[in-house]
C-alpha positions in Angstrom: 69.6 -23.9 33.3 69.1 -27.1 35.3 68.2 -25.1 38.4 65.7 -23.0 36.5 64.0 -26.1 35.0 63.8 -27.6 38.5 62.1 -24.6 39.9 59.5 -24.7 37.1 58.8 -28.4 36.9 60.1 -30.4 39.9 60.0 -28.5 43.2 61.2 -30.3 46.3 59.2 -29.9 49.6 61.9 -27.7 51.0 61.9 -25.6 47.9 58.2 -25.3 48.0 58.3 -24.0 51.5 61.0 -21.5 50.5 58.8 -20.3 47.6 55.8 -20.0 49.9 57.8 -17.9 52.3 59.0 -15.7 49.5 55.5 -15.2 48.2 54.3 -14.4 51.7 57.0 -11.9 52.2 56.3 -10.3 48.8 52.6 -10.0 49.7 53.5 -8.3 53.0 55.8 -6.0 51.1 53.2 -5.1 48.6 50.7 -4.5 51.3 53.1 -2.2 53.1 53.8 -0.3 50.0 50.2 0.2 49.1 48.4 3.3 50.2 44.9 4.6 50.3 43.2 7.6 48.7 41.2 10.2 50.5 38.1 8.2 49.5 39.5 5.0 50.9 40.4 3.3 47.6 43.6 1.3 47.7 46.5 2.4 45.5 49.0 -0.5 45.0 52.7 -0.1 44.8 52.5 0.3 41.0 50.6 3.5 41.5 47.5 2.7 39.5 44.5 3.2 41.8 42.2 0.3 42.5 44.0 -2.2 40.3 45.4 -5.6 41.2 46.5 -8.5 39.0 43.0 -10.0 38.6 41.6 -6.8 37.1 44.1 -7.2 34.2 42.7 -10.5 33.1 39.7 -10.7 30.8 38.7 -14.0 32.3 38.1 -12.3 35.6 35.4 -10.1 34.1 34.0 -12.8 31.8 33.5 -15.2 34.8 31.3 -12.5 36.4 28.9 -12.6 33.4 25.9 -15.0 33.1 25.9 -15.7 30.2 28.9 -14.2 28.7 28.4 -15.2 25.1 24.7 -14.7 24.5 24.4 -12.6 21.2 23.4 -9.0 21.9 22.6 -8.4 18.2 22.4 -10.8 15.4 23.8 -10.2 11.9 20.6 -8.6 10.6 20.3 -6.3 13.6 24.0 -5.3 13.1 23.3 -4.6 9.5 20.3 -2.5 10.5 22.5 -0.6 13.0 25.1 0.2 10.4 22.5 1.3 7.9 21.0 3.6 10.5 24.5 4.9 11.3 25.0 5.8 7.6 21.6 7.3 7.3 21.4 9.4 10.5 25.0 10.3 11.5 26.6 13.0 9.4 30.1 11.8 10.5 29.6 8.5 8.6 29.4 8.5 4.8 29.4 6.1 1.8 32.3 7.1 -0.5 30.9 4.8 -3.1 27.9 7.1 -3.4 30.0 10.1 -4.4 29.4 11.2 -8.0 32.1 10.8 -10.6 32.4 14.6 -10.8 32.0 17.1 -8.0 31.6 20.8 -7.9 35.0 22.4 -7.3 33.7 24.8 -4.7 32.3 21.9 -2.7 35.7 20.2 -2.9 37.5 23.3 -1.9 35.2 23.9 1.1 35.6 20.3 2.3 39.4 20.6 2.2 39.5 24.1 3.7 37.3 23.0 6.6 40.1 20.6 7.7 43.2 22.4 6.4 42.5 25.8 8.0 45.5 27.8 9.2 46.1 27.2 12.9 45.2 30.1 15.2 47.2 28.9 18.2 50.9 28.8 18.6 52.5 25.5 17.5 56.0 24.2 17.8 58.0 21.7 15.8 60.0 18.8 17.4 63.0 21.1 17.9 60.9 23.6 19.9 60.8 26.2 17.1 57.6 28.1 16.6 55.8 27.3 13.4 55.8 30.8 11.9 53.8 32.4 9.1 56.3 31.5 6.4 56.0 27.8 7.2 52.2 28.0 7.5 52.0 29.7 4.2 54.1 26.9 2.6 51.7 24.3 4.0 48.7 26.2 2.6 50.5 26.5 -0.8 51.1 22.8 -0.9 47.4 22.2 -0.3 46.9 24.0 -3.6 43.3 25.0 -3.0 43.4 27.6 -5.7 44.3 24.9 -8.2 41.0 23.1 -7.8 39.1 23.3 -11.0 35.4 24.2 -11.4 34.6 20.5 -11.8 36.6 17.8 -10.1 36.8 14.2 -11.4 36.7 11.9 -8.3 38.9 8.7 -8.4 38.2 5.5 -6.5 41.2 3.8 -4.8 42.1 1.3 -2.2 44.5 1.9 0.7 47.5 -0.6 0.3 49.2 -0.1 3.7 48.4 1.4 7.1 48.9 5.1 6.6 48.4 8.3 8.5 45.7 10.8 7.7 47.0 14.4 8.1 45.6 17.8 8.5 47.9 19.2 5.9 49.9 17.4 3.2 53.1 17.2 5.3 55.0 14.9 7.6 55.8 17.9 9.9 55.0 17.1 13.5 53.6 20.1 15.5 52.8 20.4 19.2 50.9 22.8 21.4 53.4 22.8 24.2 57.1 22.2 24.3 56.8 19.5 27.0 54.3 17.3 25.2 55.6 15.9 21.9 53.3 12.9 22.0 50.3 14.7 20.5 51.0 15.9 17.0 48.3 18.4 16.1 48.5 17.6 12.4 47.8 13.9 13.0 44.1 13.1 12.3 43.7 9.4 12.0 44.9 6.4 10.0 43.5 4.1 7.3 44.2 0.4 6.9 44.8 -1.9 3.9 41.7 -2.6 1.8 39.9 0.6 2.9 38.1 2.1 -0.1 38.5 5.9 -0.6 37.7 8.5 -3.2 40.6 10.8 -4.2 39.4 14.4 -4.5 42.6 16.5 -4.9 46.4 16.2 -5.2 48.9 18.4 -3.3 51.1 20.8 -5.2 54.2 18.6 -4.7 52.2 15.6 -6.0 53.1 13.5 -2.9 49.7 13.6 -1.2 46.1 13.0 -2.0 43.1 14.4 -0.2 40.7 11.4 0.2 37.2 10.7 1.5 36.7 7.5 3.4 33.6 6.2 5.3 34.7 7.8 8.6 37.2 10.5 7.7 38.4 12.9 5.1 42.0 14.1 5.2 45.4 14.0 3.5 47.2 10.7 2.9 50.5 9.8 1.2 50.0 9.2 -2.5 52.0 5.9 -2.3 49.6 4.5 0.3 46.7 4.2 -2.2 46.1 2.6 -5.6 43.5 3.7 -8.1 41.1 1.3 -9.7 37.7 0.9 -11.3 34.7 1.8 -9.1 33.3 -1.7 -9.0 36.6 -3.3 -8.1 37.4 -0.8 -5.4 34.0 -0.9 -3.7 33.5 -4.6 -4.3 36.7 -5.6 -2.6 35.5 -5.5 0.9 32.3 -7.4 0.0 34.1 -10.4 -1.5 33.4 -13.9 0.0 34.8 -16.0 1.5 36.9 -13.7 3.7 38.9 -13.5 6.9 38.5 -10.8 9.6 41.4 -9.8 11.7 40.5 -10.5 15.4 44.0 -10.0 16.9 45.2 -6.5 17.8 47.4 -6.8 14.6 48.5 -9.6 12.3 51.1 -9.6 9.6 51.4 -11.3 6.3 54.3 -13.7 5.7 57.6 -12.1 4.8 58.5 -12.5 1.1 61.3 -11.0 -1.0 59.3 -11.1 -4.3 56.4 -8.7 -3.7 57.6 -6.1 -1.1 54.2 -4.4 -0.9 52.7 -7.6 0.5 55.7 -8.7 2.7 55.1 -8.5 6.5 52.1 -6.2 5.9 50.3 -5.2 9.0 46.6 -5.7 9.2 44.8 -4.2 12.3 41.8 -5.5 14.2 38.6 -5.5 12.2 40.2 -5.5 8.8 38.4 -7.8 6.4 40.2 -9.4 3.5 39.1 -11.8 0.8 40.3 -15.4 0.8 41.3 -17.1 -2.4 39.7 -20.4 -1.6 40.3 -21.9 -5.0 44.0 -21.3 -5.0 45.8 -24.5 -6.1 47.0 -26.4 -3.0 50.5 -27.0 -4.5 51.0 -23.6 -6.3 53.5 -21.4 -4.4 52.6 -17.8 -3.3 55.6 -15.6 -3.7 57.9 -18.6 -3.6 56.3 -20.3 -0.5 54.1 -23.4 -0.4 50.7 -22.2 0.9 49.6 -25.2 3.0 50.6 -23.6 6.3 48.9 -20.4 5.6 45.7 -18.7 4.4 45.9 -17.4 0.8 44.3 -14.0 0.9 43.9 -11.2 -1.7 45.4 -7.8 -0.9 45.7 -4.5 -2.9 49.0 -3.4 -4.2 50.0 -0.1 -5.9 51.8 -0.5 -9.1 54.5 2.0 -10.3 51.9 4.0 -12.3 49.6 4.3 -9.3 47.1 1.7 -10.5 45.6 -1.0 -8.4 46.4 -4.7 -8.5 44.8 -7.4 -6.4 47.4 -10.1 -5.6 47.7 -13.2 -3.4 49.5 -13.1 -0.1 49.9 -15.5 2.8 48.6 -15.1 6.3 50.0 -17.7 8.7 47.4 -20.1 10.1 48.6 -19.1 13.5 47.3 -15.6 12.9 44.4 -14.4 15.1 41.7 -14.2 12.5 38.1 -15.5 12.0 36.0 -16.6 9.0 33.6 -13.7 9.8 33.0 -10.9 12.2 32.8 -12.2 15.7 29.4 -12.5 17.4 28.5 -9.4 19.3 28.6 -10.6 22.9 29.8 -9.2 26.2 32.4 -11.9 26.3 33.8 -10.9 22.9 33.9 -7.3 23.9 36.1 -8.2 26.8 38.3 -10.6 24.9 38.8 -8.1 22.1 39.5 -5.1 24.2 42.1 -6.8 26.4 44.1 -7.8 23.3 45.2 -4.1 23.2 46.1 -4.0 26.9 49.4 -2.3 27.3 49.6 -0.9 23.8 51.2 2.6 23.7 48.7 5.4 23.4 48.8 7.0 19.9 47.0 10.2 19.3 45.1 10.0 16.0 46.5 6.5 15.5 50.1 7.8 15.8 53.0 5.5 16.9 51.4 2.7 14.9 48.9 2.4 17.6 45.5 4.1 18.3 43.8 6.6 20.6 40.8 6.3 22.9 38.1 6.5 20.1 40.2 4.5 17.7 40.5 1.8 20.3 36.8 1.4 21.0 36.0 1.7 17.2 38.3 -1.2 16.4 37.0 -3.4 19.2 33.5 -2.9 17.8 34.6 -3.2 14.2 35.8 -6.8 14.9 32.1 -7.6 15.4 31.1 -5.7 12.3 29.7 -2.7 14.1 30.4 0.8 12.8 31.1 3.7 15.1 32.1 7.3 14.1 35.8 8.0 14.3 36.2 10.7 17.0 34.9 11.0 20.6 33.1 14.2 19.8 31.1 12.4 17.1 30.6 9.2 19.0 29.3 11.0 22.1 26.4 12.6 20.1 25.7 10.0 17.5 21.9 9.6 17.0 22.4 6.0 15.8 23.4 4.9 19.3 21.3 4.5 22.4 22.3 7.6 24.3 22.0 8.7 27.9 22.9 12.4 28.1 23.9 14.5 31.1 23.5 18.2 31.7 25.9 20.2 33.8 23.2 20.5 36.5 22.8 16.8 36.9 23.8 15.7 40.4 26.6 13.5 41.4 24.1 11.0 42.9 22.1 10.9 39.7 25.3 10.1 37.7 26.4 7.4 40.2 22.9 5.8 39.9 23.4 5.5 36.1 26.9 4.1 36.5 25.5 1.3 38.6 23.3 0.2 35.7 26.0 0.1 33.0 26.9 -3.1 31.3 30.0 -4.4 29.5 30.7 -2.5 26.4 28.9 0.7 27.3 30.9 3.7 26.3 31.4 6.6 28.8 32.2 10.0 27.4 33.9 13.0 29.1 35.2 16.0 27.1 37.9 14.6 24.8 37.8 11.0 26.0 35.9 7.7 25.9 36.1 4.7 28.2 34.6 1.3 27.8 32.9 -0.4 30.8 34.1 -3.9 31.6 32.2 -4.5 34.8 31.8 -3.6 38.5 33.8 -4.7 41.5 33.1 -3.9 45.1 30.6 -1.2 44.0 33.1 0.5 41.6 32.7 0.8 37.9 35.8 -0.5 36.0 36.7 0.6 32.5 39.3 -0.2 29.8 40.5 2.8 27.8 43.4 4.2 25.8 44.7 7.0 27.9 47.6 9.4 28.6 47.0 9.0 32.3 44.7 9.3 35.3 44.3 11.7 38.2 43.0 11.1 41.7 43.2 12.5 45.2 45.6 10.9 47.7 45.0 10.2 51.4 46.6 13.6 52.2 44.1 15.3 49.9 46.7 16.2 47.3 46.0 15.6 43.6 48.0 12.7 42.2 48.7 12.3 38.5 49.8 9.0 37.1 51.0 8.9 33.5 49.9 5.8 31.7 50.2 6.4 27.9 48.6 3.0 27.1 45.5 0.9 26.9 44.8 0.5 30.6 42.2 -0.8 33.1 41.1 1.7 35.8 38.2 2.3 38.1 36.0 5.2 37.2 34.5 6.7 40.4 37.8 7.6 42.2 39.2 9.5 39.2 39.4 13.3 38.9 38.8 15.3 35.7 40.9 18.2 37.2 41.9 19.4 40.6 38.3 20.6 41.3 36.0 18.2 39.5 35.5 14.4 39.6 35.5 12.5 36.3 31.9 11.4 37.2 30.7 15.0 37.2 32.2 15.6 33.8 30.5 12.7 32.0 28.6 14.1 29.0 27.0 10.9 27.8 26.8 7.2 27.8 26.4 5.5 24.4 25.4 1.9 23.9 24.9 -0.5 21.0 22.0 -2.5 22.3 18.7 -4.0 21.0 15.8 -1.6 21.0 14.1 -1.5 24.4 17.0 -3.2 26.3 17.3 -2.2 29.9 
């Protein structure tokens, strides 16, 4: 222990020289291990093309901006953006506007459009093919034939992070036996405090089909609590409030109210603050002076909603409001997810590429559609579209104009621009991996399965096409008329 402390705090001149020699040797070793691609881009020993330590620091990219923290949109412009998103994008809806009763045929069609029988072969986590008998059981549990002619809708709040599923089941299914990371029945996830409308209940009573602002799918019954319309849809508008600005935060553990103990809140979640809570009144047995007293939804035994106090530590990464929409904040927020495991459809208690960019923007109060296919064509964003006939040179010219936060779409994937370095566009994205061509001309695949920083131009979409040539669109949240 003494030697370790000495190395950290009190190096002698000889020790300093030894450390310098070691670092020099390490640098030589790393240089020797590095290789180049056919295009001349360096591939360090870690195998991720074009990346060294500085690229993994948000400060490196922030320092290149002048200014980094000038607001791109003010609060009124963001509100106008969100209103336009709701008005013009069919993938975004207001569940509060749904009627108290809906036509049963409409409800049935909505559920059937998601919970359609799969046409491709799927396997379970043991490798067994999901046969007709199991598919029929899933369809039976969806109970579409039980939907009445008129359906009473029921407002509710989500009480814990919960998966949204294609069918009312926990069954994980996969397209190939060698890829069990991508569960084809996993759609997305919802977070505590999200308002939904319950449209239908599964035959086994364990699942609800719900409509939220960005997605409609099956959720576990125990993850939602039913309440009056004004309470459910007024919850997220209460003031004062706190916005989660960390990747995740957790409420304080307590043994008295399990539903609020160590509860995870993800980036962009907004919760009311009980500012008038008595300073000496305990919350679940704990003095509140070291924490924020917030109000969170809880499901009671009968399924009803209760709004109860909980504690968020003052050390939690939260803000009193949504963060200002700036290039600097886009970088700071996105890098808070760096290294998080890739989670298809928010699986693995994580997120996927479109979920990642959505939650970064949500921390600034900006609404995006949930999926890449919807984001890439949203009429509420400033879009630069590409046709298959557009030349490589035209695409490169557009890339040179991109700014921090611009979203680059290829089929099935989205990347967020973080800047340019040595004429190369760099992005941060939640990805399964990257492909490039090595110096010998061979295609190299590097599995990442995380939120990662990578260059864009050297990447391949497949063995024949560059990623640049498969870009379908650039989407931007910018002031009207911005360059």
